[in-house]
C-alpha positions as CSV (number, residue, x, y, z in Angstrom):
1,X,0.0,0.0,0.0
2,X,1.4,3.4,-1.1
3,X,0.2,6.6,0.5
4,X,0.7,10.3,0.1
5,X,0.5,12.8,2.9
6,X,-0.4,16.5,2.1
7,X,1.0,18.7,4.8
8,X,0.3,22.3,5.9
9,X,1.1,24.5,8.9
10,X,-1.9,26.7,9.7
11,X,-4.0,23.7,10.9
12,X,-1.4,22.5,13.4
13,X,-2.5,22.9,17.0
14,X,-1.4,26.2,18.4
15,X,-0.2,27.7,15.1
16,X,-2.8,30.5,15.2
17,X,-0.7,33.7,14.5
18,X,0.5,35.1,11.2
19,X,-0.9,35.2,7.7
20,X,-2.8,38.0,6.0
21,X,0.4,39.8,5.3
22,X,1.7,39.6,9.0
23,X,5.0,37.8,9.3
24,X,6.0,35.7,12.4
25,X,9.1,36.5,14.3
26,X,11.8,33.8,13.9
27,X,11.3,32.3,17.3
28,X,7.6,31.8,16.8
29,X,8.1,30.4,13.3
30,X,10.6,27.9,14.6
31,X,8.3,26.8,17.3
32,X,5.4,26.4,14.9
33,X,7.6,24.2,12.6
34,X,8.5,22.0,15.5
35,X,4.9,21.5,16.3
36,X,4.2,20.7,12.7
37,X,7.0,18.1,12.6
38,X,5.4,16.4,15.6
39,X,2.0,16.1,14.0
40,X,3.4,15.0,10.6
41,X,5.4,12.2,12.3
42,X,2.4,11.1,14.3
43,X,0.4,10.7,11.1
44,X,3.3,8.8,9.4
45,X,3.5,6.5,12.5
46,X,-0.2,5.8,12.0
47,X,0.4,4.8,8.4
48,X,3.2,2.5,9.5
49,X,1.0,0.8,12.1
50,X,-1.7,0.4,9.4
51,X,0.7,-1.5,7.2
52,X,1.6,1.1,4.6
53,X,4.6,0.0,2.5
54,X,5.6,3.4,1.1
55,X,4.8,6.8,2.6
56,X,5.6,10.0,0.7
57,X,5.2,13.3,2.5
58,X,4.5,16.5,0.5
59,X,6.0,19.7,1.6
60,X,4.1,23.0,1.7
61,X,6.1,24.6,4.5
62,X,9.7,23.7,5.2
63,X,10.0,20.2,6.7
64,X,13.0,19.2,8.9
65,X,14.2,16.3,6.9
66,X,16.7,15.3,9.7
67,X,13.7,14.8,12.1
68,X,11.2,13.3,9.7
69,X,10.0,9.8,10.6
70,X,12.5,7.3,9.3
71,X,9.7,5.3,7.5
72,X,8.7,8.3,5.4
73,X,10.1,9.9,2.2
74,X,10.0,13.6,1.5
75,X,8.7,15.0,-1.8
76,X,10.7,18.3,-1.8
77,X,10.3,20.8,-4.6
78,X,7.6,18.8,-6.3
79,X,4.2,20.6,-6.8
80,X,1.0,18.8,-5.9
81,X,0.0,18.2,-9.5
82,X,3.3,16.4,-10.1
83,X,3.2,14.6,-6.7
84,X,0.0,12.8,-7.6
85,X,1.9,11.1,-10.5
86,X,4.8,9.9,-8.4
87,X,3.2,6.5,-7.6
88,X,0.0,4.6,-8.0
89,X,-1.2,5.7,-4.6
90,X,-3.9,3.9,-2.6
91,X,-4.8,6.8,-0.4
92,X,-4.1,10.4,0.4
93,X,-4.1,12.0,3.9
94,X,-4.0,15.6,5.0
95,X,-2.3,16.9,8.2
96,X,-2.2,20.5,9.5
97,X,-5.0,21.6,7.2
98,X,-6.9,24.9,7.5
99,X,-10.3,25.8,6.2
100,X,-11.1,27.8,3.0
101,X,-11.0,31.5,2.5
102,X,-13.8,33.9,3.6
103,X,-14.6,32.2,6.9
104,X,-14.4,34.1,10.1
105,X,-14.8,31.2,12.5
106,X,-11.8,29.2,11.2
107,X,-8.1,29.6,12.1
108,X,-6.1,31.4,9.5
109,X,-8.7,30.5,6.8
110,X,-7.5,31.0,3.3
111,X,-7.3,29.3,-0.1
112,X,-3.8,29.4,-1.5
113,X,-3.0,32.9,-0.2
114,X,-4.4,34.8,2.7
115,X,-3.0,38.0,1.4
116,X,-4.0,38.0,-2.3
117,X,-7.1,35.8,-2.6
118,X,-10.5,36.7,-1.1
119,X,-12.7,34.2,-3.0
120,X,-12.2,30.8,-4.6
121,X,-14.8,28.6,-6.2
122,X,-14.8,25.3,-8.0
123,X,-17.9,24.9,-10.2
124,X,-19.4,27.9,-8.2
125,X,-19.0,26.1,-4.9
126,X,-16.8,27.9,-2.3
127,X,-13.6,25.8,-2.1
128,X,-10.3,25.6,-0.3
129,X,-7.1,23.6,-0.5
130,X,-8.8,20.5,0.6
131,X,-10.9,20.5,-2.5
132,X,-8.4,21.7,-5.0
133,X,-5.6,19.3,-3.9
134,X,-7.9,16.5,-3.1
135,X,-9.4,16.8,-6.6
136,X,-6.1,15.9,-8.2
137,X,-6.1,12.6,-6.3
138,X,-9.9,12.0,-6.7
139,X,-9.6,12.2,-10.5
140,X,-7.1,9.4,-10.3
141,X,-9.5,7.3,-8.2
142,X,-7.5,7.8,-5.0
143,X,-9.6,8.3,-1.9
144,X,-9.1,11.0,0.7
145,X,-9.2,8.9,3.9
146,X,-7.9,11.2,6.7
147,X,-7.6,14.9,7.6
148,X,-6.4,16.7,10.7
149,X,-6.6,20.4,11.4
150,X,-8.8,22.9,13.1
151,X,-12.5,22.1,13.7
152,X,-13.5,24.2,10.7
153,X,-11.2,22.3,8.3
154,X,-12.6,19.0,9.6
155,X,-16.1,20.1,8.8
156,X,-15.1,21.2,5.3
157,X,-13.3,17.9,4.7
158,X,-16.4,15.9,5.8
159,X,-18.5,18.0,3.3
160,X,-16.2,17.3,0.3
161,X,-15.3,13.7,1.2
162,X,-18.1,11.9,3.1
163,X,-16.7,8.9,5.0
164,X,-13.3,10.6,5.7
165,X,-11.8,10.2,9.2
166,X,-11.0,13.6,10.8
167,X,-9.2,14.7,13.9
168,X,-9.7,18.2,15.2
169,X,-6.5,19.3,17.0
170,X,-7.9,22.6,18.0
171,X,-11.4,24.2,18.3
172,X,-11.5,27.1,16.0
173,X,-12.9,30.4,17.4
174,X,-11.7,33.1,14.9
175,X,-8.9,33.6,12.4
176,X,-6.3,34.0,15.2
177,X,-8.0,32.2,18.0
178,X,-8.6,28.6,19.0
179,X,-8.8,26.2,22.0
180,X,-5.6,24.2,21.3
181,X,-4.6,20.7,22.4
182,X,-1.0,20.1,23.6
183,X,1.2,17.7,21.7
184,X,1.0,15.1,24.5
185,X,-2.7,14.8,23.8
186,X,-2.7,15.4,20.0
187,X,0.0,13.1,18.8
188,X,-1.4,9.7,20.0
189,X,-4.9,10.8,18.9
190,X,-3.5,11.5,15.4
191,X,-1.8,8.1,15.2
192,X,-4.9,6.3,16.3
193,X,-7.1,8.3,13.9
194,X,-4.9,7.3,11.0
195,X,-5.1,3.7,11.9
196,X,-8.9,4.0,12.1
197,X,-8.9,5.7,8.7
198,X,-7.2,2.8,7.1
199,X,-9.6,0.3,8.7
200,X,-12.4,2.4,7.1
201,X,-10.7,3.0,3.8
202,X,-13.6,1.3,1.8
203,X,-16.0,3.9,3.2
204,X,-13.8,6.9,2.1
205,X,-14.8,9.1,-0.8
206,X,-12.9,10.4,-3.8
207,X,-13.1,14.2,-4.2
208,X,-14.5,14.4,-7.7
209,X,-15.4,17.7,-9.5
210,X,-18.1,17.5,-12.2
211,X,-16.8,18.1,-15.7
212,X,-16.1,20.5,-17.3
213,X,-14.5,22.2,-14.4
214,X,-14.6,26.0,-13.8
215,X,-12.4,27.6,-11.3
216,X,-13.2,31.1,-10.2
217,X,-10.9,33.3,-8.2
218,X,-11.4,36.8,-6.7
219,X,-8.2,38.6,-5.9
220,X,-7.6,41.4,-3.5
221,X,-6.3,43.8,-6.1
222,X,-7.1,44.3,-9.8
223,X,-3.4,44.2,-10.8
224,X,-3.2,40.5,-9.6
225,X,-6.0,39.7,-12.0
226,X,-4.2,41.6,-14.7
227,X,-1.1,39.3,-14.2
228,X,-3.3,36.2,-14.0
229,X,-5.1,36.9,-17.3
230,X,-1.9,36.5,-19.3
231,X,-2.6,32.8,-19.1
232,X,-4.5,31.7,-22.3
233,X,-8.1,30.8,-21.8
234,X,-8.7,32.9,-18.7
235,X,-11.9,35.0,-18.6
236,X,-12.2,38.3,-16.8
237,X,-15.5,38.7,-15.0
238,X,-14.7,42.0,-13.4
239,X,-11.8,44.0,-12.1
240,X,-10.7,41.4,-9.5
241,X,-12.4,38.2,-10.6
242,X,-11.3,35.6,-13.2
243,X,-12.4,32.2,-14.3
244,X,-10.7,29.3,-16.1
245,X,-12.6,26.2,-17.5
246,X,-11.2,22.9,-18.7
247,X,-12.5,19.5,-19.7
248,X,-10.5,17.6,-17.0
249,X,-9.8,18.6,-13.4
250,X,-6.1,18.2,-13.9
251,X,-6.1,20.7,-16.8
252,X,-8.3,23.1,-14.8
253,X,-5.8,22.9,-12.0
254,X,-2.9,23.7,-14.3
255,X,-4.7,26.7,-15.7
256,X,-5.7,28.1,-12.4
257,X,-4.0,26.9,-9.2
258,X,-0.7,26.1,-10.8
259,X,-0.6,29.5,-12.5
260,X,-1.3,31.2,-9.1
261,X,2.0,29.8,-7.8
262,X,3.9,31.9,-10.4
263,X,1.7,35.0,-10.2
264,X,1.6,35.3,-6.4
265,X,5.3,35.2,-5.9
266,X,5.3,38.9,-6.7
267,X,2.4,39.8,-4.5
268,X,2.9,37.5,-1.5
269,X,6.7,37.8,-1.1
């Protein structure tokens, strides 16, 4: 059994500060990354206990390779749309995930960028990173079996992937506030949750987007939409909103989300 783990930082217990253009001081950032490593390794350990033969971890925020669980491999410098092609995966899991943009009762809620994106939809449904990354795996018939993050992210995951096993590591209150569990409580619960997810793998859903797929993005400023519209096939709805449509989800992702990675370097750095 081969599995892929999508990682993030903002849904790690206690990592509530930052984002929206506010940078963390180095000490806080280092502490957040240590907390992230603990939760990632707990999820990897759950995969090991469940009998996974190969575990590949994707990197959204810098992962400490020296302290990564020895049974895992790190996909460094490989974007999500390329990671999905690395192996014939049997399952995908999310750890440290946050909820979508435009939610006030979710910790550091955003989709792709908290600074430059204020609205994101897939086929006119408000969507976040759970939906746009999970869709890559769902199109390849790979189920999304597990997610950990704040309570809002867990609710979002259950909406997109009925049957998924979720673990809320913190109770979201607002974008910078949550009731947070300490690592001593979180880590064993994460490992047990992953083991449970594999036992229930046949009940898990694929995140599938109806074809053709239209991605709509509302930016903070018109000039970001200007830069995005250089991509062929993009349609401008108004000063700050664009759409991109394709006949497969993979192609829709390439024309929308993948393009964002290049456009937002200028505006989010």
